[in-house]
C-alpha positions as CSV (number, residue, x, y, z in Angstrom):
1,M,58.4,81.3,15.9
2,A,59.4,77.6,16.8
3,E,56.4,75.5,18.4
4,A,57.0,75.0,22.0
5,A,57.7,70.9,22.8
6,P,54.7,69.1,24.5
7,K,54.8,68.7,28.3
8,R,56.8,65.2,29.1
9,K,54.7,63.0,31.5
10,K,56.8,61.7,34.2
11,A,57.4,57.6,34.1
12,S,56.4,57.2,37.8
13,Y,56.7,59.2,40.9
14,V,59.5,57.4,42.5
15,G,62.7,60.0,43.0
16,V,65.9,58.9,41.0
17,P,67.7,58.0,44.4
18,A,64.8,55.6,45.2
19,I,65.0,54.3,41.6
20,F,68.7,53.6,42.0
21,K,68.4,51.8,45.5
22,L,65.3,49.7,43.6
23,E,67.4,48.7,40.7
24,L,70.0,47.6,42.8
25,A,67.8,45.4,45.1
26,C,66.4,44.1,41.8
27,M,69.8,43.4,40.6
28,H,70.6,41.2,43.8
29,L,66.9,39.6,43.7
30,N,67.6,38.4,40.2
31,D,70.5,37.1,40.9
32,A,69.6,35.2,43.7
33,Y,66.2,33.9,42.3
34,G,67.0,34.0,38.2
35,D,65.0,36.1,35.9
36,G,62.0,34.4,36.0
37,Y,59.5,37.1,35.5
38,G,61.9,39.9,37.3
39,C,61.7,43.0,39.2
40,Y,58.9,45.9,38.4
41,L,57.0,48.8,39.7
42,V,53.7,48.1,40.6
43,G,51.0,50.3,42.3
44,S,50.3,54.0,42.7
45,A,53.7,54.9,42.0
46,L,53.1,55.1,38.4
47,G,49.8,57.5,39.1
48,M,50.2,59.4,41.7
49,R,52.4,61.1,44.1
50,V,51.6,59.8,47.6
51,V,54.0,59.0,50.5
52,R,52.7,55.8,52.0
53,N,54.4,54.0,55.0
54,D,52.8,51.2,56.8
55,N,54.9,50.0,58.8
């Protein structure tokens, strides 16, 4: 019997549509300000699924 594949861990808890929008925004920022450090995902999105809106 074949061994079951190990369960994959999510890279982040941001949904696919939001990641596409984030990538598009980062492309515009990098074009405007240069590559420098670039854009990257930080904070709790990498470790837990929490929806937070501080507006």
